[in-house]
N, C-alpha and C positions, 0 to 999 in steps of 0.2 A: 316572498322573500327573494331578493336578488342573489342567485346562486354564486355570483362572483365576488360578493362582499365578505370580508373577513368578519369573523365573529368576535369582536372585542367585547369586553364586559359591558361597556355602554350600549353597544348594539344589542346584546342579549337582553338587556333591561328594556330597550325600546321594543323589541319583539314581544316580550312578556306583557308589557303594558298594552300594546296594541291589540293583542289577543284576549288576554285574561281580564284585564280591567274593563275593556269595552264590553265583553261578554257579561261581566258582573252588573254593569250599568243597565244593559238591556234586560237582564233577568229581573233586576229590581223593578224596573218599569212594568214589566209583565206581571210581576207578583202583586203590584199595588194597583193595577188597572181594574176599574169596575166592569170592564167588558174585555177580558183578555182574549188574544187570538186563539183560534182553534189549533193551530200548529205553529211551532217555532223550529226552524231548520238552522243548524249550525254547521258550517263548512270548515272542517279541520283538514286532516291529511293522513296519508297512509304511512307517514313517518311514525305513527303509533306502533307499528309492527316492527319486530326486530329484522335486521337485514339477514338474508339468507338466499343462496342460490339453489337450494334443494327443497326447503319447506315451503308450502303454500299456505297463505293466511286468508281466512274467510272472516266475515263479520262476527263469527262465533269464536275466533281465536283470541288468546290473551295478548296484551301488548307488552312492549319492552320498557325497560327503564335504565338502559345502559348508557344513553347519551342525552345530550341536551334536547334534541328534537323530540325523541319519544317521551321524555318527561314533560316537555312543553304541551304536546298534544294531550297527554293524560290529564294534566292540570287544567288545560283549556276545556276539555270535555266535562270534567268534574265541575268546573265553574258554571257550566250551562245547566246543571241539574236544578229543576224547579222544586220549590216546597210543595208539600201535599196539602190538599184540602179535602176533608172527609174521606181520607185514604187514597185520593187520586190526585195526580198532578193538575195544577190549574190550567196548564196548556200541555198538549202532547209534544214531546221533543223528538226531533229526528236529527241524527248526527251523520252527515255526509263526509266520508273520508275520501278526499280527492287525491288522485295521482297528478302527474304532470298535465296541465290543461293546455291542449293545442288549439290556438286560435290565430286568426290573421292579424289582429290589431293590438295584441298585447301578449304578455307572458313570455315564455322562453323561445318560441319558434321564430319570431321576427329577428331576434338577436342571432339565431343560428344561420339564417339564410345567407347573409352576405359572405362569410367565409366559405360556405359550401358552394355558392355561386362563383367565387374566385378559385374554386378547386382546392381550397385549404381546409376542408372538413375532414373529419376522421374519427376514429374510435378513441375513446377516453379510457385510460387505464387498461384492464384486461379486456374490456368490452363484454365480459360475461355478466356484469352486474344487472340485475333485473331493472326494468324501467316501466313501472305502472303509468299509464297515461289514459286520457279521455278527450275526445273532441268536445269543443266548447258547446256545440249544439246539443249533444247528448247530455252534457252537464246541465244545461238549462232545462231540457225536457225532464230530467230526473228530478231537479229542483222543484218544478211545477207539480210533478206527480207526488212528491213527498209532502207538498203543502195541501194538495187537493184530495188525495185518495186515502181513504181510511186505512187500507191494509198496509200502507207504508208508514203510518204514523206510530211513533212510540218505539223507536229502535234505531239500529245502525245500518247504513247502506254504504257499501264500497263504491265510490264513483270512479270506477276504472273500466276500461274496455275488457271484454272477455279474453282477448288475445294477450292481455297483460300478464296472464299466467306464465307465459313462455317468452315474451318479448324481452330483449336485452338492449344494452347500449349499442352493441354491434348490429343488431337487427334494425334499430332506429337509424343508425348511420347509413346502412345499405338502402333502407327504404327512402330516406331523404335524398341520397345521392341519385337514386333511380328516378324519383319524382322530378328532380331538377335537371336530369340529364347531364350531370357533372361528376367527375371522379372524386373519390374521397379516400385518397391513398395515405394521407398523413395520419399520425396518431399522437396523442398526448400521454406520455408515460405517468404513472401514478406519482413518482417522486416530484415531478414538475407541478402537478396539481397540489400536492401537499406544501411545496414551497410557496406557491401563489396564495393558497387559501388558508393554510395552517391545518393542524391536525384535527381541530374541532369541526371545521367546515368541509374539508375535503371529502369525508364519507358521503355527503349528499351527492357527489358526482361519481364516486368510486364504489359505492355500495348501494343496496336497496333491498326491499322486500318483494317477494313474489306474492301478488295479491289477486285473489278471485272475487268477483262480484256475486257471490253465491246467493245471499239474500236479495240482492237487487234483482237477479234474474228470477227468483222464486216469486217476487212480487208481481211478475208479469211484464216487467219493463223490457222493451225491445230496443237494441242499439241500432241507430242509423249507420254508425261507423264502427263496426266491430273489429276492424283489422287496420294496420298501419298504412298499407297501400291505398285503401279506399279513403281513409281520413286525410292523408297528405295530398292525394290527388284532388280532393274536393277543396282543400284549403289553398292550394297553389294554382287552381284553375283560373 
C-alpha cells in the first residue's frame, strides 16, 4: 500500500478486495485441488498488532481491532484458513507478518532516497514511533524456509529484523542519513501528516507496534541483516 495515499472509502474497498477476495480465490483453488501443495504461505503485516511504544508483540500476542489496518489483517488471515480433511488441514498454512520491507527496486526505500540525498530528510512526528522492518533478502529466505522446512509450517512468523524490537522512526532517519552521508535536520510535524493523509491513514506513519521475531528465531532462522546499519549499507552500496 502506498503510505502517501489517502484512505477514501473507495480505496479501502480496493484494499479489502485485493487482499481478502484474492486470498479466498486461492483458498478455494487449494481446497478443490486433487494434489494440493504441501505449504501455503500468506504474507500479511505487523499492522495486526496494536500500536505501542512500550509493549513488545511476538507471534504469540493477540492482535488489535481498533483501526482499519488491524481489522484488515485479522480478516485477511481468517480468509486464509483452510478447511479440514480427516481432522487436518488439506495444506499447512504459514502466516508471515511483515514489517517495512527494505529493497533497492521497490517499496518505500527508493521513494525516501531523493529527499535524503537533497538534505531534506528528517524525523516524522515525534520520531519515537516503532518501525518494524526487514531486508528483502531476509524476507525471501524466510519465505523459502516457510515453504520448505517442516518446523516452520502451520503457524505464524513475524518477518521483522531482530533490532525491530527497539528501532524507531528516529533511528531509521539517523541510519539512512549516515548511510548516504547527508544531513537529516528537517522534521515533519504530526499535524502536517494528519492534514496530508487524514486521521485514518496518518497513524501508519505516526504510530506502530514494537514487534519481536520470537518464533522466527526459535525456528532456527538466521538473519543476514539483523540491524539497520548493515541492511542500509548493503542496499545502498
